[in-house]
Backbone as CSV, one residue per row, in Angstrom:
resi,resn,N_x,N_y,N_z,CA_x,CA_y,CA_z,C_x,C_y,C_z
1,MET,99.983,-0.290,-22.479,100.605,-0.028,-24.230,100.494,1.399,-24.280
2,ALA,101.545,2.321,-25.411,101.553,3.322,-25.275,100.539,3.850,-26.494
3,TRP,99.549,4.680,-26.367,98.517,5.208,-27.409,98.973,5.709,-28.380
4,MET,98.483,4.786,-29.576,98.822,5.623,-31.021,97.918,6.027,-31.845
5,THR,98.151,7.467,-32.065,97.567,8.198,-33.070,97.406,7.658,-34.269
6,ASP,97.009,8.176,-35.631,97.123,7.742,-36.836,98.401,8.261,-37.743
7,SER,99.218,8.926,-36.588,101.358,9.048,-36.963,101.503,8.555,-36.609
8,GLY,101.427,7.703,-34.778,102.440,7.338,-34.243,101.827,7.968,-32.935
9,PRO,103.017,6.862,-31.879,103.027,7.272,-30.513,103.181,8.668,-29.638
10,VAL,102.670,8.434,-28.570,103.404,9.977,-27.768,104.112,10.152,-27.300
11,ALA,105.057,10.531,-26.768,106.417,10.163,-25.891,105.402,11.009,-24.478
12,GLY,106.358,10.608,-23.660,106.368,11.368,-22.261,107.379,12.319,-21.940
13,LEU,107.423,13.344,-22.025,108.738,14.449,-21.045,108.185,14.782,-20.295
14,LEU,109.072,14.457,-18.867,109.052,15.155,-18.072,110.094,15.858,-17.250
15,LEU,109.706,16.852,-16.546,110.874,18.126,-16.400,111.373,17.813,-15.138
16,ALA,112.251,17.714,-15.263,112.782,17.017,-13.658,114.271,17.434,-13.516
17,ALA,114.318,18.689,-13.646,116.265,19.543,-13.541,116.010,20.683,-12.180
18,GLY,115.370,20.828,-11.868,114.934,21.945,-10.767,115.844,21.696,-9.512
19,GLY,116.902,22.472,-8.892,117.679,22.629,-7.981,116.878,22.797,-6.691
20,GLY,115.858,22.829,-6.399,114.738,22.731,-5.531,115.525,24.195,-4.145
21,ARG,115.316,25.248,-5.422,115.456,26.363,-4.578,115.379,27.148,-2.793
22,ARG,114.088,26.786,-3.087,113.378,27.214,-1.856,113.117,25.566,-1.293
23,LEU,113.760,24.918,-1.160,113.572,23.888,-0.278,114.922,23.267,0.215
24,GLY,115.896,24.593,0.242,117.358,24.242,0.347,118.014,23.715,-0.546
25,GLY,117.762,23.741,-1.477,118.843,22.886,-2.377,118.765,21.654,-2.513
26,ARG,117.455,21.021,-1.781,117.356,20.027,-2.465,116.251,19.822,-3.977
27,PRO,116.955,18.503,-4.665,116.418,18.763,-5.889,114.923,17.794,-5.907
28,LYS,114.529,18.616,-6.376,112.693,17.854,-6.452,112.611,16.557,-6.730
29,ALA,113.623,15.750,-7.832,113.761,14.912,-8.825,114.009,13.985,-7.400
30,LEU,115.202,14.264,-6.430,115.331,12.956,-5.141,114.862,13.275,-4.266
31,LEU,113.460,13.847,-4.026,113.115,13.841,-2.597,112.149,12.350,-2.675
32,GLU,112.306,11.418,-1.526,111.393,10.749,-1.232,109.899,10.540,-1.464
33,PHE,109.422,9.531,-2.192,107.875,9.369,-1.993,107.320,8.234,-2.498
34,ARG,106.795,7.165,-1.651,106.132,6.049,-1.967,106.894,4.537,-1.791
35,GLY,108.266,4.697,-1.596,109.570,4.214,-0.962,110.138,4.001,-2.515
36,GLY,109.872,5.141,-3.280,111.309,5.442,-4.168,111.483,6.740,-3.987
37,LEU,111.881,7.432,-5.334,111.982,8.882,-5.436,110.971,9.546,-6.418
38,LEU,110.958,10.518,-6.547,109.690,11.659,-6.986,110.065,11.195,-8.500
39,VAL,111.468,10.785,-8.888,111.329,11.017,-9.927,111.221,9.524,-10.925
40,GLU,111.366,8.883,-9.846,110.623,7.392,-10.271,109.632,7.483,-10.718
41,HIS,108.554,7.564,-9.569,107.552,7.896,-9.594,106.445,8.947,-10.823
42,ALA,107.084,9.599,-11.219,106.531,10.481,-12.067,107.377,9.934,-13.992
43,VAL,108.309,9.237,-13.715,108.246,8.419,-14.703,107.055,7.586,-15.073
44,ARG,106.906,6.626,-13.523,105.757,5.102,-13.675,104.253,5.882,-14.171
45,VAL,104.039,7.314,-13.534,102.669,7.713,-14.167,102.813,8.077,-15.639
46,LEU,103.619,8.652,-16.575,103.689,8.955,-17.250,103.462,7.248,-18.702
47,ARG,104.305,6.800,-17.970,103.848,5.024,-18.365,102.915,4.420,-18.476
48,GLU,102.144,4.147,-17.077,101.352,4.079,-16.867,99.597,4.341,-17.677
49,GLY,100.017,6.017,-17.755,99.196,6.458,-18.452,99.043,6.801,-20.552
50,GLY,100.096,6.017,-20.733,100.027,5.637,-22.201,101.103,6.307,-22.976
51,CYS,101.934,6.886,-22.172,103.196,6.973,-23.036,104.478,6.388,-22.816
52,ALA,104.993,6.638,-24.023,106.473,5.872,-24.633,106.727,6.094,-25.608
53,PRO,107.777,6.369,-26.273,109.594,5.931,-24.857,108.991,7.810,-23.440
54,VAL,110.044,7.141,-22.902,109.747,8.628,-21.669,111.128,9.487,-21.688
55,TYR,111.189,10.566,-21.964,112.860,11.434,-21.402,112.224,12.341,-20.224
56,VAL,112.919,12.200,-19.825,113.840,12.507,-18.938,114.466,13.907,-18.503
57,VAL,114.423,15.011,-18.463,115.166,16.209,-18.336,115.675,16.072,-16.966
58,VAL,116.749,16.090,-16.849,117.871,16.967,-15.621,118.354,17.715,-15.928
59,GLY,119.199,18.233,-14.114,119.962,19.187,-14.176,120.964,18.956,-12.898
60,ALA,120.041,19.532,-11.977,120.559,19.612,-10.341,120.370,18.082,-10.222
61,GLY,121.244,17.484,-9.251,121.455,16.427,-8.666,121.089,14.701,-10.347
62,ALA,121.105,15.587,-11.169,121.912,14.417,-12.449,122.345,13.085,-12.035
63,ALA,123.845,13.409,-11.863,124.333,12.224,-11.546,123.178,10.934,-10.488
64,GLU,122.702,11.685,-9.592,121.604,10.773,-9.112,120.866,10.031,-9.885
65,VAL,120.489,10.967,-9.951,118.957,10.468,-10.922,119.305,9.339,-12.325
66,ARG,120.312,9.679,-12.491,121.258,8.756,-13.374,121.119,7.516,-13.226
67,ALA,121.703,7.482,-12.165,122.242,6.440,-11.237,121.033,5.350,-11.071
68,ARG,120.013,6.019,-10.683,118.633,5.602,-10.337,117.800,4.935,-11.884
69,LEU,117.722,5.958,-13.008,117.133,5.520,-14.093,117.424,5.272,-15.404
70,GLY,119.110,5.224,-15.296,120.150,5.398,-16.390,119.766,3.865,-17.394
71,ALA,119.223,2.891,-16.779,119.363,1.468,-17.309,117.534,1.051,-17.513
72,THR,116.921,2.177,-17.427,115.031,1.819,-17.366,114.613,1.577,-18.692
73,ALA,114.657,0.976,-19.218,114.229,0.863,-20.798,113.062,1.713,-21.117
74,ASP,113.320,2.161,-22.023,112.378,2.791,-22.729,112.426,4.398,-22.188
75,VAL,113.388,4.993,-21.266,113.681,6.012,-20.490,115.124,6.687,-21.482
76,THR,114.457,7.815,-21.849,115.925,8.343,-22.137,116.105,10.228,-21.114
77,LEU,117.413,9.875,-20.697,117.776,11.424,-20.068,118.121,12.518,-20.721
78,VAL,117.812,13.194,-20.727,118.372,14.562,-21.623,118.761,15.410,-19.927
79,GLU,120.386,15.936,-20.654,121.078,16.859,-19.482,120.724,18.036,-19.716
80,ASN,120.429,18.738,-19.415,120.059,20.399,-19.412,121.458,21.389,-18.550
81,ALA,122.180,21.691,-18.931,123.458,22.629,-18.005,123.204,24.038,-18.100
82,ASP,121.960,24.128,-18.396,121.379,25.516,-18.278,119.766,25.526,-17.175
83,TRP,119.755,24.252,-16.469,118.531,23.956,-15.534,118.316,25.645,-14.690
84,ALA,119.008,26.309,-14.044,119.429,27.386,-13.192,118.638,27.808,-13.924
85,LEU,118.259,28.801,-15.396,117.937,29.856,-15.757,116.515,29.803,-15.662
86,GLY,115.999,28.696,-15.241,114.442,28.455,-15.460,113.430,27.055,-16.736
87,MET,112.789,26.929,-16.297,112.356,26.005,-16.939,112.195,25.585,-18.165
88,GLY,111.897,27.027,-18.874,112.197,27.642,-20.301,112.889,26.253,-21.064
89,THR,113.977,26.361,-20.529,115.394,25.875,-20.795,115.812,24.196,-20.469
90,SER,114.600,23.491,-19.810,114.406,22.243,-20.364,113.073,21.769,-20.616
91,LEU,112.365,23.049,-20.856,111.493,22.344,-22.174,112.154,22.270,-23.832
92,ARG,113.032,23.373,-23.680,113.820,23.249,-24.757,114.270,22.036,-25.345
93,ALA,115.628,21.314,-23.958,116.403,20.952,-23.864,115.234,19.459,-24.543
94,GLY,114.308,19.427,-23.888,113.020,17.968,-23.505,112.591,17.937,-25.396
95,LEU,112.317,19.231,-25.789,111.814,19.111,-27.026,112.645,18.940,-28.070
96,ALA,114.235,18.863,-28.012,115.245,19.055,-29.006,115.375,17.387,-28.968
97,ALA,115.449,16.682,-27.868,115.507,15.165,-27.571,115.048,14.630,-28.647
98,PRO,113.386,14.513,-28.641,112.941,13.548,-29.720,112.876,13.688,-31.347
99,ALA,113.225,15.605,-31.160,112.973,15.895,-32.441,113.961,15.659,-33.462
100,ALA,115.479,15.212,-32.328,116.447,14.827,-33.485,116.890,13.429,-33.461
101,ALA,115.852,12.518,-32.753,116.273,11.050,-32.369,115.362,10.692,-33.837
102,ALA,115.994,9.464,-33.469,115.198,8.500,-34.999,113.930,7.583,-33.978
103,ASP,112.801,8.989,-33.222,111.783,8.737,-33.060,110.747,8.580,-33.609
104,PRO,109.410,7.129,-33.778,108.463,7.947,-34.445,107.352,8.781,-33.743
105,ALA,107.398,9.298,-32.361,106.953,10.125,-31.877,106.301,11.549,-32.426
106,THR,105.267,11.878,-32.723,104.647,12.986,-33.409,103.448,13.754,-32.437
107,ALA,104.107,13.414,-31.105,103.555,14.779,-30.176,104.063,13.727,-28.614
108,VAL,104.524,15.274,-27.466,104.831,14.764,-26.367,104.128,15.458,-25.874
109,LEU,103.951,14.377,-24.415,102.827,15.012,-23.188,103.739,15.302,-22.008
110,VAL,103.923,16.776,-21.651,104.570,17.088,-20.506,104.046,17.248,-19.356
111,THR,104.958,16.311,-18.368,104.732,16.459,-17.120,105.814,17.184,-16.050
112,LEU,105.759,17.361,-14.390,106.584,18.243,-13.991,106.859,17.192,-12.540
113,VAL,107.677,17.219,-12.593,108.296,16.149,-11.315,107.881,16.548,-9.944
114,ASP,107.520,17.957,-9.941,107.069,18.367,-8.477,105.221,18.355,-8.332
115,GLN,105.167,17.709,-8.829,103.756,17.806,-9.065,102.909,16.106,-8.825
116,PRO,102.880,15.529,-7.349,102.696,14.049,-7.270,101.424,13.890,-7.075
117,ARG,101.006,14.668,-7.014,99.045,14.191,-6.984,98.397,14.354,-8.873
118,VAL,99.097,14.521,-9.487,99.337,14.606,-11.084,99.227,12.819,-11.343
119,GLY,98.292,12.205,-11.025,98.337,10.639,-11.845,98.686,10.087,-13.360
120,ALA,97.896,8.367,-13.384,98.343,8.245,-14.695,97.058,9.064,-15.152
121,GLU,95.730,8.800,-14.685,94.762,8.953,-15.075,94.342,10.525,-15.647
122,ALA,95.278,11.417,-14.916,94.886,12.850,-15.636,95.840,12.453,-17.045
123,VAL,96.963,12.061,-17.296,97.491,11.751,-18.415,97.429,11.119,-19.295
124,ALA,95.847,10.084,-19.137,95.555,9.104,-19.848,93.829,10.089,-20.507
125,ARG,93.662,10.801,-19.311,92.772,11.842,-20.093,93.033,12.504,-21.472
126,VAL,94.291,13.258,-21.013,94.660,14.305,-22.000,95.142,13.296,-23.470
127,LEU,96.166,12.157,-22.768,96.044,11.760,-24.376,94.740,11.079,-25.294
128,ASP,93.637,10.555,-24.314,92.585,10.456,-25.122,91.876,11.999,-26.268
129,ALA,92.474,13.580,-25.800,91.949,14.371,-26.236,92.715,14.758,-27.327
130,HIS,93.988,13.472,-27.463,94.899,13.720,-28.751,94.680,12.449,-29.902
131,ARG,94.142,11.309,-28.528,93.467,10.175,-30.091,91.777,10.893,-30.691
132,ALA,91.530,11.791,-30.380,90.225,12.518,-30.740,90.542,13.791,-31.740
133,GLY,91.830,13.631,-31.710,92.476,14.834,-33.209,92.671,15.781,-32.341
134,ALA,92.956,16.258,-31.301,93.676,17.734,-30.364,94.994,17.460,-30.788
135,ARG,95.348,18.874,-31.220,97.003,18.672,-31.541,97.591,19.289,-30.267
136,LEU,96.492,20.201,-30.058,97.439,20.682,-28.595,96.231,20.516,-27.107
137,ALA,96.896,20.129,-26.002,96.036,20.060,-25.657,96.547,19.975,-24.094
138,ALA,95.781,20.709,-23.051,96.254,20.426,-21.484,94.571,20.232,-20.200
139,ALA,95.543,19.683,-19.603,94.463,19.319,-18.296,94.517,20.729,-17.270
140,THR,93.112,20.855,-17.230,92.638,22.204,-16.435,92.184,21.438,-15.120
141,TYR,91.758,22.308,-14.145,91.535,22.477,-12.713,90.599,23.371,-12.063
142,GLY,89.296,23.258,-12.011,88.624,24.067,-11.848,88.340,25.109,-13.128
143,GLY,89.320,24.717,-14.406,88.827,25.474,-15.285,90.558,26.723,-15.336
144,GLU,91.488,26.198,-14.575,92.179,27.186,-14.698,93.358,26.457,-15.268
145,ARG,93.763,26.095,-16.325,95.387,25.166,-17.137,96.228,24.790,-16.518
146,GLY,96.894,24.280,-16.622,98.062,23.004,-16.145,98.632,21.849,-16.440
147,HIS,99.085,21.367,-16.033,99.802,19.984,-16.568,98.895,19.192,-16.328
148,PRO,99.123,17.945,-17.154,99.967,17.392,-18.361,99.366,18.455,-19.030
149,VAL,100.355,18.511,-20.490,100.183,19.546,-21.555,100.291,18.800,-23.279
150,LEU,99.772,18.441,-23.607,99.996,17.885,-24.739,100.438,18.559,-26.361
151,LEU,101.721,18.343,-26.867,101.943,18.893,-28.218,102.565,18.477,-29.032
152,ALA,101.401,18.576,-29.989,101.892,17.745,-30.928,103.472,18.124,-32.335
153,ARG,103.752,17.519,-32.621,105.682,17.410,-33.171,105.032,18.735,-33.832
154,GLU,104.461,19.219,-35.001,104.295,20.545,-35.440,104.092,21.388,-34.736
155,HIS,104.449,21.754,-33.184,104.317,22.829,-32.715,105.297,23.090,-31.607
156,TRP,106.082,22.033,-31.634,107.685,21.683,-31.424,108.310,23.300,-31.232
157,ALA,108.774,23.520,-32.651,109.409,24.283,-32.664,109.097,25.687,-32.121
158,GLY,107.916,26.068,-32.072,107.353,27.129,-31.888,106.900,26.938,-30.526
159,VAL,107.091,26.132,-29.844,107.030,26.355,-27.715,108.694,26.531,-27.883
160,ALA,109.820,26.182,-28.356,110.915,26.038,-27.965,111.269,27.487,-27.944
161,ARG,110.433,28.342,-29.252,111.379,29.239,-29.427,110.339,30.403,-28.374
162,ALA,109.743,29.899,-27.824,108.541,30.719,-27.194,109.121,30.792,-25.687
163,ALA,109.497,29.549,-25.156,109.900,29.165,-23.858,111.264,29.559,-23.452
164,ASP,110.507,30.816,-22.090,111.382,31.767,-21.679,111.540,31.915,-20.354
165,GLY,112.982,31.916,-19.076,113.046,31.623,-17.851,111.720,30.882,-17.505
166,ASP,111.164,30.601,-16.412,110.193,29.440,-16.310,108.777,29.370,-16.817
167,MET,108.899,30.247,-17.291,107.045,30.050,-18.253,107.264,29.201,-19.346
168,GLY,107.902,28.235,-19.805,107.704,26.822,-20.270,106.790,27.293,-21.709
169,ALA,105.545,26.458,-21.937,105.258,26.840,-22.839,103.513,27.323,-22.754
170,ARG,103.471,28.621,-21.777,102.505,28.770,-21.384,102.375,30.545,-22.305
171,ALA,103.494,31.028,-23.010,103.186,31.856,-24.357,102.662,31.270,-24.876
172,TYR,102.939,30.192,-25.717,102.247,29.661,-26.845,101.085,29.242,-26.414
173,LEU,100.644,28.905,-25.596,99.649,28.162,-25.445,98.505,29.208,-25.585
174,ARG,98.505,30.362,-24.530,98.277,31.399,-24.755,97.979,32.053,-26.160
175,GLN,99.169,32.488,-26.773,98.896,32.796,-28.305,97.608,31.889,-29.068
176,HIS,97.910,30.570,-28.732,96.797,29.526,-29.398,95.766,28.557,-28.960
177,ALA,95.400,29.693,-27.856,94.320,29.166,-27.478,93.114,28.811,-27.788
178,ALA,92.902,29.535,-28.363,91.825,28.640,-29.814,91.768,27.413,-29.933
179,ALA,93.062,26.923,-30.268,93.483,25.666,-30.671,93.980,24.196,-29.267
180,VAL,93.640,25.138,-28.428,94.277,24.061,-27.140,92.538,23.255,-26.480
181,ARG,92.854,21.980,-26.564,91.259,21.021,-26.055,92.136,21.200,-24.685
182,LEU,90.691,21.510,-24.126,90.919,21.837,-22.485,90.244,20.475,-21.998
183,VAL,90.743,19.691,-20.701,90.997,18.582,-20.554,90.709,18.630,-18.850
184,GLU,89.605,19.118,-18.447,89.474,18.974,-17.075,90.142,18.013,-16.363
185,CYS,90.286,18.128,-14.829,90.976,17.044,-14.430,90.947,16.723,-12.810
186,ALA,90.639,17.794,-12.393,89.894,17.692,-11.019,89.513,17.066,-10.147
187,ASP,88.820,16.050,-10.950,88.042,15.059,-9.972,88.895,13.885,-10.324
188,VAL,90.663,13.582,-10.646,90.944,12.874,-10.897,92.258,13.228,-9.970
189,ALA,92.998,14.683,-10.203,94.127,14.984,-10.173,94.384,16.427,-9.061
190,SER,95.809,16.338,-8.800,95.563,18.146,-8.231,97.005,18.130,-8.997
191,PRO,96.871,19.921,-9.333,98.327,20.726,-9.872,99.433,21.183,-8.529
192,ASP,98.774,20.619,-7.157,99.573,21.138,-6.016,101.163,21.032,-6.591
193,ASP,102.194,21.944,-6.278,103.365,21.514,-6.443,104.455,21.223,-5.146
194,VAL,105.714,20.963,-4.825,106.577,20.597,-4.144,107.286,21.774,-4.276
195,ASP,107.211,22.959,-3.231,107.941,23.927,-3.947,108.881,24.603,-2.608
196,THR,108.329,24.162,-1.342,108.540,25.004,0.223,108.183,23.682,1.171
197,PRO,109.336,23.906,2.024,109.417,22.749,2.650,107.766,22.497,3.527
198,ASP,106.992,23.828,3.314,105.558,23.411,3.886,105.105,22.132,2.881
199,ASP,105.205,22.374,1.778,104.799,21.334,0.798,104.894,20.309,1.380
200,LEU,106.114,19.595,1.682,106.682,18.099,1.700,105.173,17.699,2.560
201,GLY,104.878,18.030,2.935,102.829,17.032,3.086,102.756,16.665,2.277
202,LEU,102.739,17.217,0.751,102.515,16.503,-0.379,102.686,15.010,-0.794
203,LEU,103.901,14.724,-0.203,104.682,13.628,-0.328,104.673,12.395,0.403
204,ARG,103.354,12.819,1.685,102.816,11.954,2.670,101.646,11.250,2.443
């Protein structure tokens, strides 16, 4: 069941549009992991952690992702035609979708498709911080801020304006650091990215 705050459920927002340039052009969403695709695993993590509905921003490999997830209940695919310009464009597209929809979600929890060791426990911890009143929250790993990141609805427009290139929400969170609830997750997750062929070991 999705976590409920006083104002509504929290949607999951999965950024999965990257083309895997440093992986030789292999879209990260389509990498094989635990008998399926990495994007399927990441959607499952958001659901099991308590998010509903789930929005998945796709770009490179969009047709293949749609073929696998298109009929999945409570999953909305958001196509980002500008995905090659950086993660900031995917974050903007992802935030625009629930904002424009008839969606009761009053916050989103953002995760990245290329972090297979960030699981449902980390998602649930960050959601717990929101349930306790945080309007901005982020997982930390040894004190270093990472994902998941929780953004209450009143922050979406500001985050979208500040998102640029591969920065995502980083600049906005830095500007509002005093309001960000930090949630240590190093004991249950690891923020390692699958970026290069050497990182493919993270999928085994």
